[in-house]
Biopython code that builds the backbone (N, CA, C, O; Angstrom):
import numpy as np
from Bio.PDB.StructureBuilder import StructureBuilder

atoms = [
    (1, "MET", "N", (133.058, 54.172, 77.543)),
    (1, "MET", "CA", (133.913, 55.495, 77.487)),
    (1, "MET", "C", (132.903, 56.617, 77.674)),
    (1, "MET", "O", (133.294, 57.640, 78.236)),
    (2, "LYS", "N", (131.554, 56.522, 77.231)),
    (2, "LYS", "CA", (130.754, 57.646, 77.462)),
    (2, "LYS", "C", (130.462, 57.719, 78.832)),
    (2, "LYS", "O", (130.253, 58.825, 79.329)),
    (3, "LEU", "N", (130.417, 56.695, 79.518)),
    (3, "LEU", "CA", (130.085, 56.722, 81.025)),
    (3, "LEU", "C", (131.286, 57.269, 81.756)),
    (3, "LEU", "O", (131.074, 58.082, 82.656)),
    (4, "ILE", "N", (132.495, 56.923, 81.478)),
    (4, "ILE", "CA", (133.552, 57.358, 82.086)),
    (4, "ILE", "C", (133.622, 59.029, 81.915)),
    (4, "ILE", "O", (133.952, 59.774, 82.838)),
    (5, "LEU", "N", (133.313, 59.409, 80.794)),
    (5, "LEU", "CA", (133.358, 60.928, 80.434)),
    (5, "LEU", "C", (132.189, 61.760, 81.095)),
    (5, "LEU", "O", (132.337, 62.962, 81.318)),
    (6, "ALA", "N", (130.852, 60.988, 81.448)),
    (6, "ALA", "CA", (129.870, 61.417, 82.030)),
    (6, "ALA", "C", (130.109, 61.495, 83.611)),
    (6, "ALA", "O", (129.446, 62.282, 84.287)),
    (7, "MET", "N", (131.042, 60.685, 84.163)),
    (7, "MET", "CA", (131.347, 60.850, 85.563)),
    (7, "MET", "C", (132.574, 61.354, 85.767)),
    (7, "MET", "O", (133.108, 61.246, 86.871)),
    (8, "SER", "N", (133.191, 61.983, 84.707)),
    (8, "SER", "CA", (134.576, 62.594, 85.206)),
    (8, "SER", "C", (134.583, 63.773, 85.837)),
    (8, "SER", "O", (135.587, 64.118, 86.461)),
    (9, "PRO", "N", (133.306, 64.679, 85.760)),
    (9, "PRO", "CA", (133.327, 65.837, 86.627)),
    (9, "PRO", "C", (133.268, 65.442, 88.075)),
    (9, "PRO", "O", (133.982, 65.978, 88.923)),
    (10, "THR", "N", (132.332, 64.417, 88.359)),
    (10, "THR", "CA", (132.099, 63.941, 89.759)),
    (10, "THR", "C", (133.489, 63.397, 90.380)),
    (10, "THR", "O", (133.828, 63.556, 91.553)),
    (11, "ILE", "N", (134.202, 62.754, 89.421)),
    (11, "ILE", "CA", (135.570, 62.358, 89.724)),
    (11, "ILE", "C", (136.536, 63.488, 89.939)),
    (11, "ILE", "O", (137.140, 63.496, 91.011)),
    (12, "LEU", "N", (136.743, 64.359, 89.145)),
    (12, "LEU", "CA", (137.471, 65.266, 89.310)),
    (12, "LEU", "C", (137.209, 66.230, 90.591)),
    (12, "LEU", "O", (138.148, 66.574, 91.310)),
    (13, "PHE", "N", (135.887, 66.640, 90.827)),
    (13, "PHE", "CA", (135.489, 67.278, 91.870)),
    (13, "PHE", "C", (135.891, 66.721, 93.302)),
    (13, "PHE", "O", (136.290, 67.401, 94.247)),
    (14, "VAL", "N", (135.711, 65.399, 93.271)),
    (14, "VAL", "CA", (136.100, 64.547, 94.535)),
    (14, "VAL", "C", (137.577, 64.620, 94.783)),
    (14, "VAL", "O", (138.057, 64.826, 95.897)),
    (15, "VAL", "N", (138.312, 64.429, 93.624)),
    (15, "VAL", "CA", (139.616, 64.296, 93.738)),
    (15, "VAL", "C", (140.163, 65.714, 94.090)),
    (15, "VAL", "O", (141.055, 65.810, 94.934)),
    (16, "TYR", "N", (139.738, 66.639, 93.570)),
    (16, "TYR", "CA", (140.065, 68.116, 93.872)),
    (16, "TYR", "C", (140.026, 68.269, 95.614)),
    (16, "TYR", "O", (140.941, 68.610, 96.363)),
    (17, "ALA", "N", (138.681, 67.901, 95.927)),
    (17, "ALA", "CA", (138.407, 68.218, 97.372)),
    (17, "ALA", "C", (139.304, 67.516, 98.287)),
    (17, "ALA", "O", (139.718, 68.078, 99.301)),
    (18, "GLN", "N", (139.626, 66.317, 97.984)),
    (18, "GLN", "CA", (140.464, 65.254, 98.817)),
    (18, "GLN", "C", (141.819, 65.958, 98.731)),
    (18, "GLN", "O", (142.449, 66.120, 99.776)),
    (19, "LEU", "N", (142.287, 66.366, 97.631)),
    (19, "LEU", "CA", (143.766, 66.848, 97.617)),
    (19, "LEU", "C", (143.973, 68.107, 98.274)),
    (19, "LEU", "O", (144.961, 68.305, 98.981)),
    (20, "ILE", "N", (143.015, 69.033, 98.057)),
    (20, "ILE", "CA", (143.063, 70.324, 98.728)),
    (20, "ILE", "C", (142.964, 70.127, 100.286)),
    (20, "ILE", "O", (143.669, 70.753, 101.078)),
    (21, "THR", "N", (141.992, 69.170, 100.658)),
    (21, "THR", "CA", (141.783, 69.131, 101.978)),
    (21, "THR", "C", (143.001, 68.657, 102.715)),
    (21, "THR", "O", (143.380, 69.182, 103.762)),
    (22, "LYS", "N", (143.699, 67.480, 102.038)),
    (22, "LYS", "CA", (144.889, 66.945, 102.408)),
    (22, "LYS", "C", (146.111, 68.083, 102.693)),
    (22, "LYS", "O", (146.742, 68.202, 103.743)),
    (23, "TRP", "N", (146.242, 68.766, 101.643)),
    (23, "TRP", "CA", (147.314, 69.894, 101.558)),
    (23, "TRP", "C", (147.030, 71.029, 102.655)),
    (23, "TRP", "O", (147.884, 71.361, 103.478)),
    (24, "ARG", "N", (145.885, 71.532, 102.595)),
    (24, "ARG", "CA", (145.524, 72.613, 103.695)),
    (24, "ARG", "C", (145.648, 72.133, 104.946)),
    (24, "ARG", "O", (146.185, 72.884, 105.760)),
    (25, "ILE", "N", (145.183, 70.767, 105.411)),
    (25, "ILE", "CA", (145.193, 70.464, 106.788)),
    (25, "ILE", "C", (146.611, 70.259, 107.118)),
    (25, "ILE", "O", (146.971, 70.408, 108.285)),
    (26, "GLY", "N", (147.477, 69.922, 106.174)),
    (26, "GLY", "CA", (148.798, 69.657, 106.443)),
    (26, "GLY", "C", (149.586, 71.089, 106.723)),
    (26, "GLY", "O", (150.485, 71.168, 107.561)),
    (27, "VAL", "N", (149.222, 72.011, 106.064)),
    (27, "VAL", "CA", (149.638, 73.338, 106.243)),
    (27, "VAL", "C", (149.220, 74.026, 107.617)),
    (27, "VAL", "O", (149.984, 74.548, 108.429)),
    (28, "ILE", "N", (147.936, 73.919, 107.690)),
    (28, "ILE", "CA", (147.284, 74.484, 108.875)),
    (28, "ILE", "C", (147.490, 73.771, 110.053)),
    (28, "ILE", "O", (147.494, 74.503, 111.042)),
    (29, "SER", "N", (147.696, 72.357, 110.324)),
    (29, "SER", "CA", (148.160, 71.907, 111.451)),
    (29, "SER", "C", (149.429, 72.181, 112.195)),
    (29, "SER", "O", (149.589, 72.107, 113.414)),
    (30, "GLU", "N", (150.260, 72.489, 111.333)),
    (30, "GLU", "CA", (151.757, 72.881, 111.764)),
    (30, "GLU", "C", (151.543, 74.278, 112.492)),
    (30, "GLU", "O", (152.129, 74.588, 113.529)),
    (31, "ALA", "N", (150.699, 75.020, 111.871)),
    (31, "ALA", "CA", (150.451, 76.519, 112.725)),
    (31, "ALA", "C", (149.684, 76.257, 114.037)),
    (31, "ALA", "O", (149.754, 77.111, 114.921)),
    (32, "ILE", "N", (148.949, 75.124, 114.229)),
    (32, "ILE", "CA", (148.045, 75.061, 115.196)),
    (32, "ILE", "C", (148.258, 73.925, 116.307)),
    (32, "ILE", "O", (147.410, 73.627, 117.148)),
    (33, "GLN", "N", (149.544, 73.330, 116.174)),
    (33, "GLN", "CA", (149.922, 72.358, 116.903)),
    (33, "GLN", "C", (149.503, 72.468, 118.444)),
    (33, "GLN", "O", (149.342, 71.434, 119.092)),
    (34, "ASN", "N", (149.346, 73.590, 118.961)),
    (34, "ASN", "CA", (149.137, 73.862, 120.357)),
    (34, "ASN", "C", (147.682, 73.857, 120.910)),
    (34, "ASN", "O", (147.305, 73.887, 122.082)),
    (35, "SER", "N", (146.927, 73.808, 119.694)),
    (35, "SER", "CA", (145.373, 73.926, 119.837)),
    (35, "SER", "C", (145.037, 72.848, 120.899)),
    (35, "SER", "O", (145.666, 71.794, 120.806)),
    (36, "PRO", "N", (144.145, 72.970, 121.875)),
    (36, "PRO", "CA", (144.027, 72.084, 122.894)),
    (36, "PRO", "C", (142.873, 71.019, 122.502)),
    (36, "PRO", "O", (142.836, 69.951, 123.114)),
    (37, "ASP", "N", (141.959, 71.294, 121.517)),
    (37, "ASP", "CA", (140.986, 70.311, 121.534)),
    (37, "ASP", "C", (140.687, 70.411, 119.962)),
    (37, "ASP", "O", (141.095, 71.328, 119.249)),
    (38, "LYS", "N", (139.862, 69.254, 119.505)),
    (38, "LYS", "CA", (139.468, 68.903, 118.168)),
    (38, "LYS", "C", (138.505, 69.958, 117.652)),
    (38, "LYS", "O", (138.518, 70.389, 116.500)),
    (39, "ILE", "N", (137.598, 70.364, 118.692)),
    (39, "ILE", "CA", (136.505, 71.312, 118.133)),
    (39, "ILE", "C", (137.259, 72.737, 117.581)),
    (39, "ILE", "O", (137.006, 73.311, 116.522)),
    (40, "SER", "N", (138.259, 73.140, 118.611)),
    (40, "SER", "CA", (138.910, 74.435, 118.126)),
    (40, "SER", "C", (139.738, 74.197, 116.774)),
    (40, "SER", "O", (139.910, 75.090, 115.943)),
    (41, "ARG", "N", (140.188, 73.005, 116.659)),
    (41, "ARG", "CA", (141.066, 72.940, 115.546)),
    (41, "ARG", "C", (139.945, 72.793, 114.436)),
    (41, "ARG", "O", (140.295, 73.345, 113.393)),
    (42, "LEU", "N", (138.913, 72.305, 114.380)),
    (42, "LEU", "CA", (137.932, 72.086, 113.508)),
    (42, "LEU", "C", (137.571, 73.437, 113.001)),
    (42, "LEU", "O", (137.563, 73.657, 111.790)),
    (43, "PHE", "N", (137.268, 74.360, 113.885)),
    (43, "PHE", "CA", (136.715, 75.835, 113.391)),
    (43, "PHE", "C", (137.676, 76.429, 112.833)),
    (43, "PHE", "O", (137.366, 77.204, 111.928)),
    (44, "ILE", "N", (139.017, 76.287, 113.146)),
    (44, "ILE", "CA", (140.212, 76.757, 112.443)),
    (44, "ILE", "C", (140.103, 76.378, 111.060)),
    (44, "ILE", "O", (140.035, 77.218, 110.162)),
    (45, "TYR", "N", (140.081, 74.997, 110.842)),
    (45, "TYR", "CA", (140.023, 74.537, 109.527)),
    (45, "TYR", "C", (138.905, 74.896, 108.811)),
    (45, "TYR", "O", (139.098, 75.136, 107.619)),
    (46, "LEU", "N", (137.754, 74.996, 109.246)),
    (46, "LEU", "CA", (136.713, 75.376, 108.461)),
    (46, "LEU", "C", (136.677, 76.979, 108.092)),
    (46, "LEU", "O", (135.909, 77.424, 107.239)),
    (47, "LYS", "N", (137.432, 77.647, 108.703)),
    (47, "LYS", "CA", (137.564, 79.224, 108.469)),
    (47, "LYS", "C", (138.603, 79.349, 106.918)),
    (47, "LYS", "O", (138.584, 80.352, 106.203)),
    (48, "ASP", "N", (139.286, 78.358, 106.691)),
    (48, "ASP", "CA", (140.189, 78.402, 105.356)),
    (48, "ASP", "C", (139.339, 78.455, 104.228)),
    (48, "ASP", "O", (138.382, 77.691, 104.102)),
    (49, "PRO", "N", (139.670, 79.399, 103.329)),
    (49, "PRO", "CA", (138.718, 79.328, 102.130)),
    (49, "PRO", "C", (138.908, 78.342, 101.019)),
    (49, "PRO", "O", (138.071, 78.136, 100.141)),
    (50, "LEU", "N", (140.108, 77.727, 101.124)),
    (50, "LEU", "CA", (140.140, 76.449, 100.365)),
    (50, "LEU", "C", (139.731, 75.357, 100.964)),
    (50, "LEU", "O", (139.584, 74.401, 100.203)),
    (51, "ILE", "N", (139.522, 75.196, 101.951)),
    (51, "ILE", "CA", (138.877, 74.100, 102.578)),
    (51, "ILE", "C", (137.358, 74.255, 102.276)),
    (51, "ILE", "O", (136.711, 73.309, 101.829)),
    (52, "LEU", "N", (136.768, 75.552, 102.548)),
    (52, "LEU", "CA", (135.495, 75.759, 102.252)),
    (52, "LEU", "C", (135.359, 75.291, 100.758)),
    (52, "LEU", "O", (134.438, 74.535, 100.451)),
    (53, "SER", "N", (136.140, 75.672, 99.956)),
    (53, "SER", "CA", (136.062, 75.369, 98.437)),
    (53, "SER", "C", (135.740, 73.906, 98.119)),
    (53, "SER", "O", (135.060, 73.541, 97.160)),
    (54, "THR", "N", (136.392, 72.990, 99.172)),
    (54, "THR", "CA", (136.266, 71.497, 98.892)),
    (54, "THR", "C", (134.875, 71.204, 99.223)),
    (54, "THR", "O", (134.383, 70.282, 98.573)),
    (55, "TYR", "N", (134.072, 71.818, 100.146)),
    (55, "TYR", "CA", (132.803, 71.545, 100.227)),
    (55, "TYR", "C", (131.811, 71.919, 99.084)),
    (55, "TYR", "O", (130.851, 71.226, 98.749)),
    (56, "ILE", "N", (132.132, 72.975, 98.593)),
    (56, "ILE", "CA", (131.526, 73.413, 97.261)),
    (56, "ILE", "C", (131.800, 72.398, 96.200)),
    (56, "ILE", "O", (130.847, 71.994, 95.534)),
    (57, "ALA", "N", (133.104, 71.905, 95.955)),
    (57, "ALA", "CA", (133.546, 71.055, 95.029)),
    (57, "ALA", "C", (132.737, 69.627, 95.287)),
    (57, "ALA", "O", (132.397, 68.927, 94.333)),
    (58, "ALA", "N", (132.489, 69.297, 96.518)),
    (58, "ALA", "CA", (131.819, 68.120, 96.850)),
    (58, "ALA", "C", (130.411, 68.049, 96.486)),
    (58, "ALA", "O", (129.839, 67.030, 96.098)),
    (59, "LEU", "N", (129.817, 69.370, 96.658)),
    (59, "LEU", "CA", (128.372, 69.424, 96.253)),
    (59, "LEU", "C", (128.195, 69.531, 94.823)),
    (59, "LEU", "O", (127.164, 69.118, 94.294)),
    (60, "ALA", "N", (129.252, 70.124, 94.082)),
    (60, "ALA", "CA", (129.225, 70.191, 92.671)),
    (60, "ALA", "C", (129.145, 68.765, 92.144)),
    (60, "ALA", "O", (128.323, 68.401, 91.303)),
    (61, "GLY", "N", (130.156, 67.912, 92.761)),
    (61, "GLY", "CA", (130.423, 66.423, 92.361)),
    (61, "GLY", "C", (129.178, 65.697, 92.576)),
    (61, "GLY", "O", (128.917, 64.822, 91.751)),
    (62, "SER", "N", (128.213, 65.937, 93.706)),
    (62, "SER", "CA", (126.956, 65.230, 93.712)),
    (62, "SER", "C", (126.068, 65.645, 92.964)),
    (62, "SER", "O", (125.226, 64.829, 92.590)),
    (63, "VAL", "N", (125.988, 66.921, 92.554)),
    (63, "VAL", "CA", (124.968, 67.384, 91.424)),
    (63, "VAL", "C", (125.369, 66.768, 90.235)),
    (63, "VAL", "O", (124.490, 66.216, 89.574)),
    (64, "ALA", "N", (126.661, 66.750, 89.783)),
    (64, "ALA", "CA", (127.049, 65.830, 88.598)),
    (64, "ALA", "C", (126.441, 64.384, 88.597)),
    (64, "ALA", "O", (125.722, 63.870, 87.740)),
    (65, "TRP", "N", (126.876, 63.896, 89.683)),
    (65, "TRP", "CA", (126.489, 62.425, 90.010)),
    (65, "TRP", "C", (124.957, 62.206, 89.632)),
    (65, "TRP", "O", (124.514, 61.215, 89.051)),
    (66, "ILE", "N", (124.350, 63.124, 89.993)),
    (66, "ILE", "CA", (122.751, 63.060, 89.679)),
    (66, "ILE", "C", (122.548, 62.597, 88.213)),
    (66, "ILE", "O", (121.771, 61.675, 87.967)),
    (67, "PHE", "N", (123.266, 63.252, 87.208)),
    (67, "PHE", "CA", (123.237, 63.230, 85.755)),
    (67, "PHE", "C", (123.683, 61.901, 85.496)),
    (67, "PHE", "O", (123.077, 61.322, 84.594)),
    (68, "VAL", "N", (124.782, 61.155, 86.185)),
    (68, "VAL", "CA", (125.187, 60.051, 85.697)),
    (68, "VAL", "C", (124.385, 58.907, 86.062)),
    (68, "VAL", "O", (124.215, 58.020, 85.225)),
    (69, "VAL", "N", (123.788, 58.806, 87.399)),
    (69, "VAL", "CA", (122.701, 57.779, 87.753)),
    (69, "VAL", "C", (121.194, 57.847, 86.979)),
    (69, "VAL", "O", (120.388, 56.922, 86.874)),
    (70, "GLU", "N", (121.072, 59.182, 86.486)),
    (70, "GLU", "CA", (119.857, 59.364, 85.662)),
    (70, "GLU", "C", (119.883, 58.671, 84.391)),
    (70, "GLU", "O", (118.814, 58.372, 83.859)),
    (71, "LYS", "N", (121.084, 58.359, 83.800)),
    (71, "LYS", "CA", (121.306, 57.806, 82.616)),
    (71, "LYS", "C", (122.073, 56.278, 82.561)),
    (71, "LYS", "O", (122.030, 55.494, 81.614)),
    (72, "TYR", "N", (122.619, 56.135, 83.552)),
    (72, "TYR", "CA", (123.484, 54.769, 83.698)),
    (72, "TYR", "C", (123.092, 53.871, 84.875)),
    (72, "TYR", "O", (122.544, 54.402, 85.841)),
    (73, "GLU", "N", (123.323, 52.584, 84.873)),
    (73, "GLU", "CA", (122.871, 51.785, 85.983)),
    (73, "GLU", "C", (123.848, 51.984, 86.999)),
    (73, "GLU", "O", (125.040, 52.088, 86.710)),
    (74, "ILE", "N", (123.389, 52.049, 88.280)),
    (74, "ILE", "CA", (124.321, 52.325, 89.493)),
    (74, "ILE", "C", (125.267, 51.070, 89.748)),
    (74, "ILE", "O", (126.357, 51.282, 90.279)),
    (75, "ALA", "N", (124.924, 49.839, 89.415)),
    (75, "ALA", "CA", (125.666, 48.715, 89.688)),
    (75, "ALA", "C", (126.823, 48.744, 88.605)),
    (75, "ALA", "O", (127.764, 47.964, 88.751)),
    (76, "VAL", "N", (126.797, 49.495, 87.668)),
    (76, "VAL", "CA", (127.855, 49.739, 86.757)),
    (76, "VAL", "C", (128.709, 50.857, 87.053)),
    (76, "VAL", "O", (129.898, 50.734, 87.346)),
    (77, "ALA", "N", (127.970, 52.167, 86.957)),
    (77, "ALA", "CA", (128.631, 53.469, 87.444)),
    (77, "ALA", "C", (129.264, 53.567, 88.630)),
    (77, "ALA", "O", (130.344, 54.157, 88.641)),
    (78, "PHE", "N", (128.750, 53.035, 89.823)),
    (78, "PHE", "CA", (129.460, 53.430, 91.054)),
    (78, "PHE", "C", (130.821, 52.558, 91.243)),
    (78, "PHE", "O", (131.803, 53.074, 91.776)),
    (79, "PRO", "N", (130.833, 51.265, 90.798)),
    (79, "PRO", "CA", (132.121, 50.691, 90.812)),
    (79, "PRO", "C", (133.255, 51.285, 90.006)),
    (79, "PRO", "O", (134.403, 51.272, 90.450)),
    (80, "ILE", "N", (132.964, 51.788, 88.872)),
    (80, "ILE", "CA", (133.705, 52.429, 88.068)),
    (80, "ILE", "C", (134.192, 53.650, 88.641)),
    (80, "ILE", "O", (135.378, 53.975, 88.588)),
    (81, "TYR", "N", (133.386, 54.259, 89.131)),
    (81, "TYR", "CA", (133.573, 55.680, 89.758)),
    (81, "TYR", "C", (134.354, 55.652, 91.155)),
    (81, "TYR", "O", (135.019, 56.611, 91.547)),
    (82, "VAL", "N", (134.229, 54.629, 91.763)),
    (82, "VAL", "CA", (134.939, 54.361, 92.965)),
    (82, "VAL", "C", (136.403, 53.879, 92.616)),
    (82, "VAL", "O", (137.350, 54.274, 93.296)),
    (83, "GLY", "N", (136.557, 53.112, 91.663)),
    (83, "GLY", "CA", (137.808, 52.413, 91.164)),
    (83, "GLY", "C", (138.686, 53.538, 90.632)),
    (83, "GLY", "O", (139.844, 53.647, 91.036)),
    (84, "LEU", "N", (138.112, 54.469, 89.638)),
    (84, "LEU", "CA", (138.992, 55.594, 89.027)),
    (84, "LEU", "C", (139.216, 56.667, 90.157)),
    (84, "LEU", "O", (140.311, 57.227, 90.211)),
    (85, "THR", "N", (138.358, 56.936, 90.942)),
    (85, "THR", "CA", (138.838, 57.846, 92.133)),
    (85, "THR", "C", (139.927, 57.361, 93.154)),
    (85, "THR", "O", (140.763, 58.080, 93.703)),
    (86, "VAL", "N", (139.768, 56.055, 93.298)),
    (86, "VAL", "CA", (140.833, 55.328, 94.348)),
    (86, "VAL", "C", (142.229, 55.473, 93.463)),
    (86, "VAL", "O", (143.291, 55.722, 94.032)),
    (87, "LEU", "N", (142.144, 55.297, 92.023)),
    (87, "LEU", "CA", (143.560, 55.206, 91.271)),
    (87, "LEU", "C", (143.956, 56.538, 91.224)),
    (87, "LEU", "O", (145.113, 56.734, 91.595)),
    (88, "LEU", "N", (143.307, 57.516, 90.867)),
    (88, "LEU", "CA", (143.444, 59.017, 90.721)),
    (88, "LEU", "C", (144.011, 59.582, 92.227)),
    (88, "LEU", "O", (144.771, 60.548, 92.299)),
    (89, "MET", "N", (143.612, 58.966, 93.205)),
    (89, "MET", "CA", (143.884, 59.579, 94.635)),
    (89, "MET", "C", (145.310, 58.904, 94.840)),
    (89, "MET", "O", (146.191, 59.656, 95.258)),
    (90, "ALA", "N", (145.622, 57.661, 94.612)),
    (90, "ALA", "CA", (146.878, 57.105, 94.915)),
    (90, "ALA", "C", (147.954, 57.676, 94.060)),
    (90, "ALA", "O", (149.064, 57.951, 94.517)),
    (91, "VAL", "N", (147.605, 57.861, 92.764)),
    (91, "VAL", "CA", (148.586, 58.569, 92.081)),
    (91, "VAL", "C", (148.971, 59.775, 92.393)),
    (91, "VAL", "O", (150.153, 60.093, 92.529)),
    (92, "SER", "N", (147.824, 60.675, 92.555)),
    (92, "SER", "CA", (148.139, 62.073, 92.903)),
    (92, "SER", "C", (148.688, 62.269, 94.460)),
    (92, "SER", "O", (149.336, 63.287, 94.705)),
    (93, "GLY", "N", (148.456, 61.389, 95.418)),
    (93, "GLY", "CA", (149.118, 61.458, 96.796)),
    (93, "GLY", "C", (150.576, 61.102, 96.518)),
    (93, "GLY", "O", (151.415, 61.637, 97.243)),
    (94, "SER", "N", (150.977, 60.287, 95.583)),
    (94, "SER", "CA", (152.299, 59.865, 95.459)),
    (94, "SER", "C", (153.057, 61.078, 94.931)),
    (94, "SER", "O", (154.064, 61.545, 95.464)),
    (95, "ILE", "N", (152.409, 61.583, 93.718)),
    (95, "ILE", "CA", (152.948, 62.928, 93.071)),
    (95, "ILE", "C", (153.090, 63.895, 93.948)),
    (95, "ILE", "O", (154.231, 64.255, 94.239)),
    (96, "LEU", "N", (152.107, 64.430, 94.468)),
    (96, "LEU", "CA", (151.916, 65.601, 95.229)),
    (96, "LEU", "C", (152.334, 65.667, 96.729)),
    (96, "LEU", "O", (152.689, 66.702, 97.294)),
    (97, "PHE", "N", (152.250, 64.458, 97.296)),
    (97, "PHE", "CA", (152.701, 64.330, 98.922)),
    (97, "PHE", "C", (153.707, 63.452, 99.081)),
    (97, "PHE", "O", (154.062, 63.160, 100.223)),
    (98, "SER", "N", (154.272, 62.940, 98.062)),
    (98, "SER", "CA", (155.345, 61.825, 98.355)),
    (98, "SER", "C", (154.950, 60.638, 99.046)),
    (98, "SER", "O", (155.817, 59.976, 99.616)),
    (99, "GLU", "N", (153.584, 60.233, 99.072)),
    (99, "GLU", "CA", (153.195, 59.209, 99.509)),
    (99, "GLU", "C", (153.755, 57.991, 98.702)),
    (99, "GLU", "O", (153.985, 58.066, 97.495)),
    (100, "HIS", "N", (153.969, 56.808, 99.485)),
    (100, "HIS", "CA", (154.617, 55.578, 98.905)),
    (100, "HIS", "C", (153.686, 54.797, 98.168)),
    (100, "HIS", "O", (152.492, 54.721, 98.458)),
    (101, "ILE", "N", (154.161, 54.290, 97.334)),
    (101, "ILE", "CA", (153.340, 53.239, 96.091)),
    (101, "ILE", "C", (154.202, 52.079, 96.281)),
    (101, "ILE", "O", (155.294, 51.956, 95.726)),
    (102, "THR", "N", (153.629, 51.143, 97.164)),
    (102, "THR", "CA", (154.417, 49.939, 97.418)),
    (102, "THR", "C", (154.046, 48.950, 96.255)),
    (102, "THR", "O", (153.216, 49.268, 95.403)),
    (103, "ALA", "N", (154.633, 47.849, 96.250)),
    (103, "ALA", "CA", (154.293, 46.725, 95.189)),
    (103, "ALA", "C", (152.891, 46.370, 95.527)),
    (103, "ALA", "O", (152.174, 46.486, 94.534)),
    (104, "LEU", "N", (152.368, 46.047, 96.398)),
    (104, "LEU", "CA", (151.047, 45.794, 96.742)),
    (104, "LEU", "C", (149.986, 46.923, 96.229)),
    (104, "LEU", "O", (148.923, 46.616, 95.689)),
    (105, "ARG", "N", (150.329, 48.032, 96.424)),
    (105, "ARG", "CA", (149.409, 49.078, 95.827)),
    (105, "ARG", "C", (149.408, 49.034, 94.408)),
    (105, "ARG", "O", (148.373, 49.059, 93.742)),
    (106, "ILE", "N", (150.613, 48.966, 93.912)),
    (106, "ILE", "CA", (150.609, 48.692, 92.377)),
    (106, "ILE", "C", (149.839, 47.700, 91.888)),
    (106, "ILE", "O", (149.179, 47.948, 90.879)),
    (107, "ILE", "N", (149.769, 46.478, 92.450)),
    (107, "ILE", "CA", (149.030, 45.417, 91.953)),
    (107, "ILE", "C", (147.566, 45.729, 92.298)),
    (107, "ILE", "O", (146.733, 45.215, 91.552)),
    (108, "GLY", "N", (147.127, 46.483, 93.299)),
    (108, "GLY", "CA", (145.919, 46.634, 93.643)),
    (108, "GLY", "C", (145.355, 47.621, 92.489)),
    (108, "GLY", "O", (144.222, 47.429, 92.046)),
    (109, "MET", "N", (146.221, 48.755, 91.974)),
    (109, "MET", "CA", (145.771, 49.665, 91.284)),
    (109, "MET", "C", (145.651, 48.875, 89.800)),
    (109, "MET", "O", (144.769, 49.253, 89.029)),
    (110, "ILE", "N", (146.472, 47.869, 89.442)),
    (110, "ILE", "CA", (146.378, 47.006, 88.199)),
    (110, "ILE", "C", (145.195, 46.483, 88.339)),
    (110, "ILE", "O", (144.521, 46.553, 87.312)),
    (111, "LEU", "N", (144.579, 45.873, 89.430)),
    (111, "LEU", "CA", (143.355, 45.070, 89.555)),
    (111, "LEU", "C", (141.969, 46.144, 89.531)),
    (111, "LEU", "O", (140.824, 45.838, 89.197)),
    (112, "ILE", "N", (142.419, 47.353, 89.950)),
    (112, "ILE", "CA", (141.313, 48.242, 89.679)),
    (112, "ILE", "C", (141.181, 48.692, 88.388)),
    (112, "ILE", "O", (140.057, 48.861, 87.916)),
    (113, "VAL", "N", (142.287, 48.934, 87.683)),
    (113, "VAL", "CA", (141.991, 49.331, 86.199)),
    (113, "VAL", "C", (141.460, 48.071, 85.334)),
    (113, "VAL", "O", (140.739, 48.266, 84.355)),
    (114, "LEU", "N", (141.865, 46.711, 85.754)),
    (114, "LEU", "CA", (141.138, 45.587, 85.106)),
    (114, "LEU", "C", (139.784, 45.540, 85.552)),
    (114, "LEU", "O", (139.014, 45.122, 84.687)),
    (115, "GLY", "N", (139.266, 45.842, 86.638)),
    (115, "GLY", "CA", (138.130, 45.711, 87.011)),
    (115, "GLY", "C", (137.187, 46.917, 86.504)),
    (115, "GLY", "O", (136.004, 46.682, 86.258)),
    (116, "VAL", "N", (137.693, 48.141, 86.358)),
    (116, "VAL", "CA", (136.868, 49.115, 85.719)),
    (116, "VAL", "C", (136.832, 48.753, 84.161)),
    (116, "VAL", "O", (135.831, 49.035, 83.503)),
    (117, "ALA", "N", (137.843, 48.178, 83.630)),
    (117, "ALA", "CA", (137.682, 47.786, 82.220)),
    (117, "ALA", "C", (136.599, 46.565, 81.869)),
    (117, "ALA", "O", (135.956, 46.516, 80.820)),
    (118, "PHE", "N", (136.516, 45.502, 83.047)),
    (118, "PHE", "CA", (135.372, 44.543, 82.985)),
    (118, "PHE", "C", (134.116, 45.211, 83.227)),
    (118, "PHE", "O", (133.216, 44.947, 82.429)),
    (119, "VAL", "N", (133.857, 46.057, 84.201)),
    (119, "VAL", "CA", (132.582, 46.582, 84.466)),
    (119, "VAL", "C", (132.076, 47.380, 83.448)),
    (119, "VAL", "O", (130.884, 47.355, 83.144)),
    (120, "SER", "N", (133.004, 48.177, 82.828)),
    (120, "SER", "CA", (132.556, 49.106, 81.917)),
    (120, "SER", "C", (132.226, 48.514, 80.561)),
    (120, "SER", "O", (131.724, 49.246, 79.708)),
    (121, "ARG", "N", (132.477, 47.224, 80.303)),
    (121, "ARG", "CA", (132.200, 46.666, 79.075)),
    (121, "ARG", "C", (130.841, 45.869, 79.225)),
    (121, "ARG", "O", (130.390, 45.342, 78.208)),
    (122, "THR", "N", (130.188, 45.749, 80.368)),
    (122, "THR", "CA", (128.681, 45.076, 80.613)),
    (122, "THR", "C", (127.673, 45.985, 79.996)),
    (122, "THR", "O", (126.475, 45.703, 80.045)),
]
sb = StructureBuilder()
sb.init_structure("model")
sb.init_model(0)
sb.init_chain("A")
sb.init_seg("    ")
for serial, (resi, resn, name, xyz) in enumerate(atoms, 1):
    if name == "N":
        sb.init_residue(resn, " ", resi, " ")
    sb.init_atom(name, np.array(xyz, "f"), 0.0, 1.0, " ", f" {name:<3s}", serial, name[0])
structure = sb.get_structure()
């Protein structure tokens, strides 16, 4: 449990960054559908303050991760981090963006939770 608490800032920063990016790209891409090339669209995306905030969040998550790997084994911490991040993203995507959670995804999420439980006990 201490490990999960220690890595929660990293997970939350990464989830924030992914959700904000998904939301803002969706909003902005509707406004720039006629933009001719990817480079032009990229610069338009990068001028958005909320998208820029996701890069700050990613950096903060990386800094927080330093303190996780300082104290815990990477072979234990990383699988838990990935599992919980995937789980939170799937649930958040379903709630916020009406993305579909199929039976196979539910089974996958159950397996992730079981994997996190098993790895965290070692």
